[in-house]
C-alpha positions in Angstrom: 14.1 -21.4 26.5 17.4 -21.5 24.5 18.2 -18.5 22.2 20.9 -18.6 19.6 22.7 -15.3 18.8 24.4 -15.4 15.5 25.8 -11.8 15.1 27.8 -9.4 17.1 25.5 -7.6 19.7 26.3 -4.9 22.4 28.1 -6.5 25.4 24.9 -6.8 27.7 22.8 -9.1 25.4 23.5 -12.3 27.5 22.9 -10.6 30.8 19.4 -9.1 29.5 18.3 -12.5 28.0 19.1 -14.2 31.2 17.2 -11.7 33.3 14.5 -12.2 30.7 14.3 -15.9 31.7 16.1 -17.3 28.7 19.4 -19.4 28.1 21.4 -17.5 25.6 24.2 -19.1 23.3 26.2 -16.3 21.9 28.2 -17.2 18.7 28.7 -14.3 16.6 31.3 -16.0 14.6 29.2 -19.0 13.5 28.7 -20.0 9.7 25.4 -20.5 8.2 26.2 -24.3 7.8 26.7 -24.4 11.6 23.4 -22.5 12.2 21.4 -24.9 10.0 23.0 -27.8 11.8 22.2 -26.8 15.3 19.0 -24.6 15.0 16.9 -27.6 15.9 18.0 -27.1 19.6 16.7 -23.5 20.1 13.4 -21.9 20.6 14.8 -18.4 19.7 17.0 -17.0 17.1 18.6 -13.3 17.1 20.1 -12.1 14.1 21.3 -9.1 12.3 22.5 -9.9 9.0 24.6 -13.0 9.2 22.4 -15.0 6.6 18.9 -15.1 5.3 16.4 -16.9 7.5 14.6 -18.8 4.8 12.9 -22.1 4.1 16.0 -24.0 4.0 17.1 -22.8 7.5 13.6 -22.7 9.1 13.0 -26.3 8.0 15.7 -27.4 10.5 14.4 -25.1 13.3 11.6 -27.6 14.5 11.3 -25.8 18.0 11.8 -22.3 16.8 9.2 -19.8 18.5 10.8 -16.5 17.6 13.2 -14.8 15.3 14.6 -11.4 16.8 16.1 -9.0 14.1 18.5 -6.7 15.9 17.6 -3.7 13.8 14.8 -2.2 11.9 14.5 -3.9 8.4 13.4 -7.4 8.1 14.2 -7.9 4.5 16.6 -10.8 5.3 13.8 -12.8 6.8 11.3 -14.9 4.8 8.0 -13.5 6.4 5.7 -15.9 4.4 7.7 -19.1 5.6 7.9 -17.7 9.2 4.3 -16.9 9.4 3.4 -20.5 7.9 5.3 -22.0 10.8 3.9 -19.8 13.5 7.4 -18.3 14.2 7.0 -14.6 15.5 9.2 -11.9 14.1 10.4 -9.4 16.5 12.6 -6.2 15.3 13.8 -3.1 17.2 13.2 0.0 15.0 12.6 2.0 18.2 16.3 1.3 19.0 17.9 3.1 16.2 15.3 5.6 14.9 16.9 8.6 16.7 20.3 7.8 15.2 18.7 7.5 11.6 16.9 10.8 12.1 20.1 12.5 13.1 22.0 11.0 10.2 19.3 12.2 7.8 19.7 15.8 9.1 23.6 15.4 8.6 23.3 14.2 5.0 20.7 16.9 4.1 22.8 19.9 5.6 25.9 18.4 4.1 24.4 18.5 0.7 22.5 22.0 0.9 25.8 23.6 2.2 28.3 21.8 0.2 30.2 20.6 3.4 31.9 17.7 2.0 32.8 19.2 -1.4 34.3 22.4 0.1 36.2 20.5 2.7 37.8 18.4 0.0 38.7 21.4 -2.0 40.1 23.4 0.9 42.4 20.4 1.7 43.6 20.7 -1.9 44.2 24.4 -1.6 41.3 25.6 -3.3 39.4 28.6 -1.8 36.2 28.9 -3.6 33.3 30.7 -1.8 31.0 31.2 -4.7 31.4 27.8 -6.1 30.2 26.4 -2.7 27.3 28.8 -2.1 24.6 26.8 -0.3 20.9 26.6 0.2 19.0 27.2 3.4 16.7 24.5 4.6 14.4 27.0 6.1 11.4 27.7 4.0 11.9 24.3 2.0 9.3 21.6 1.5 10.5 18.2 2.4 8.7 15.3 1.2 9.0 11.8 2.9 7.8 8.3 1.7 6.9 6.4 4.8 5.7 7.4 8.2 7.0 4.6 10.2 9.6 4.9 13.0 12.4 6.2 10.7 10.3 8.6 8.5 8.8 10.0 11.8 12.1 10.4 13.5 13.5 12.6 10.6 10.3 14.5 10.5 10.8 15.3 14.3 14.3 16.4 13.8 13.1 18.9 11.1 11.1 20.8 13.5 13.6 23.4 14.3 14.4 24.3 10.7 11.2 26.2 9.6 10.5 23.9 6.8 7.3 22.1 5.7 7.2 18.3 6.0 4.7 16.2 3.8 4.5 12.5 4.0 3.0 9.9 1.9 2.4 6.5 3.2 0.4 4.0 1.1 -0.4 1.7 4.2 -0.8 4.2 6.9 -3.6 6.9 8.0 -3.5 9.6 10.6 0.2 10.4 10.1 -0.6 14.2 10.2 0.7 15.7 13.4 2.4 19.0 14.6 5.4 18.5 12.5 4.3 16.7 9.3 1.2 16.5 7.2 0.0 13.4 5.4 -0.6 14.0 1.7 -0.8 12.3 -1.8 2.2 11.4 -3.7 1.1 13.9 -6.4 1.5 16.8 -3.9 5.0 15.8 -3.0 5.8 15.6 -6.8 4.6 19.1 -7.3 6.0 20.8 -4.2 8.9 18.9 -2.7 12.5 20.7 -2.6 13.9 17.6 -0.7 12.8 13.9 -1.1 13.7 11.2 1.4 12.8 7.5 1.4 11.8 5.6 4.7 10.1 2.6 3.4 11.0 -1.3 3.6 12.4 -3.4 0.9 9.5 -5.4 -0.4 8.8 -7.0 -3.7 6.6 -3.8 -4.3 9.4 -1.3 -3.5 12.3 -3.1 -5.2 13.5 -0.8 -8.0 10.7 1.7 -7.2 12.6 4.8 -7.7 14.2 5.0 -11.1 14.7 8.1 -13.5 11.1 8.1 -14.5 10.0 8.2 -10.9 12.4 11.1 -10.0 11.5 12.9 -13.3 7.9 13.3 -12.0 9.1 16.0 -9.6 8.3 19.5 -10.8 11.4 21.2 -9.1 14.9 20.2 -8.9 15.4 18.2 -5.7 17.8 17.1 -3.2 17.5 13.2 -2.7 18.1 11.1 0.3 18.1 7.2 0.8 18.7 5.8 4.2 16.3 2.8 3.8 17.4 0.1 1.5 19.6 0.4 -1.6 17.6 -2.0 -3.8 14.7 0.5 -3.6 16.6 2.8 -5.9 17.9 2.3 -9.4 21.3 3.8 -9.2 21.6 4.0 -12.8 18.4 6.0 -12.9 19.7 8.3 -10.2 22.9 8.9 -11.9 20.9 10.0 -15.0 18.9 12.2 -12.9 21.9 13.7 -11.3 23.5 14.3 -14.8 20.2 15.9 -16.0 20.1 18.3 -13.3 16.8 17.2 -11.7 18.6 16.0 -8.7 20.9 18.7 -7.3 22.5 16.5 -4.8 22.1 12.9 -3.4 22.7 11.6 0.0 23.1 7.8 0.0 23.7 5.7 3.2 22.7 2.5 1.2 23.6 1.0 -2.3 22.0 -1.6 -4.5 25.1 -3.8 -3.9 27.0 -3.0 -0.8 29.7 -5.4 -1.3 31.6 -2.6 -3.2 34.7 -4.7 -3.7 32.6 -7.3 -5.6 30.5 -5.3 -8.3 29.6 -6.2 -11.6 30.9 -4.2 -14.6 27.7 -2.2 -14.8 27.5 -1.8 -11.0 31.1 -0.6 -10.9 30.4 2.0 -13.7 27.5 3.3 -11.6 29.6 3.5 -8.4 32.5 5.2 -10.0 30.1 8.0 -11.2 28.7 8.3 -7.6 32.1 8.2 -6.2 33.4 10.9 -8.5 30.6 13.2 -8.5 30.8 16.3 -6.4 26.8 16.3 -5.9 26.8 13.0 -3.7 27.5 12.2 -0.2 28.0 8.4 0.4 28.0 6.6 3.8 28.4 3.0 4.5 25.0 1.9 5.8 25.6 3.8 9.1 22.4 5.7 9.5 21.1 3.9 12.5 24.5 2.7 13.5 25.4 4.8 16.6 27.1 4.0 19.9 23.9 4.6 21.6 21.7 2.8 19.2 23.9 -0.4 19.6 22.7 -0.6 23.1 19.3 0.6 22.7 18.5 -2.1 20.1 19.5 -4.8 22.7 17.0 -3.3 25.3 14.1 -2.9 22.9 14.6 -6.3 21.3 15.0 -8.4 24.7 11.9 -6.3 26.1 9.8 -7.3 23.0 11.1 -11.0 23.4 10.2 -11.0 27.1 6.7 -9.9 26.5 6.3 -12.5 23.7 7.3 -15.4 25.8 5.2 -14.2 28.7 2.2 -13.6 26.4 2.1 -9.9 27.2 0.7 -7.7 24.4 
């Protein structure tokens, strides 16, 4: 079974695939046009974010049996088209869940304790203790949307901070355990001090969080988004920061992550976020650790091996 790999992966990807009984073809610099021209020769495709796996590409993939997404999100895969063709989607959220959970902790503590802001000020010769007085996480209520691998990983990391973790998930039951309690969105609106998103980008979630959504929270909140940028209206978030409803925002993702190719409106919002002392911005690195880079290979190839051997 020939498998085409179109993005850079940890060095052992070919070795793992060979051990699993596949014939890997590692082409991380390949273009979309080249993929379309040769995909008919392959039963497997492994991709990160090189291109969208859509109908135009799948139409040429006459032998394709599976698409492996080297990461958690699958919003660059046309699920309807792949399902219709009987092509299996395999992803690897188990591989980067720990890295994502730790990154969320870093963003949150950075916001609560003004770490980035005070660091910048000290470097400029400003020694302002009172202006950088922080908040303790202990005793706070953290509200999560989504109790999949990522939301659960964050909740696990919060166990040692003596805070209450509430989670809402529209599509899952029985999320309650020793470190988080499943509840309604209404309770999260009423009680949360911190709000964090852990949901995939879909037609339902795109633009879900805007100013009106955020304004439903009774308290002023700290806000985190490490899921997908398009879920949040950044103009709405800026308005919430300006109004004081959002005390601080940690964003690992943006609506448009091509930050050197923004529209006029996008640039205006981006400039506000960059210049605000109430934000921490990171370049979509929440699950992007040295360790996760390797773990993703192991998880994904293990799933591919089970799929081609018919192991459930």
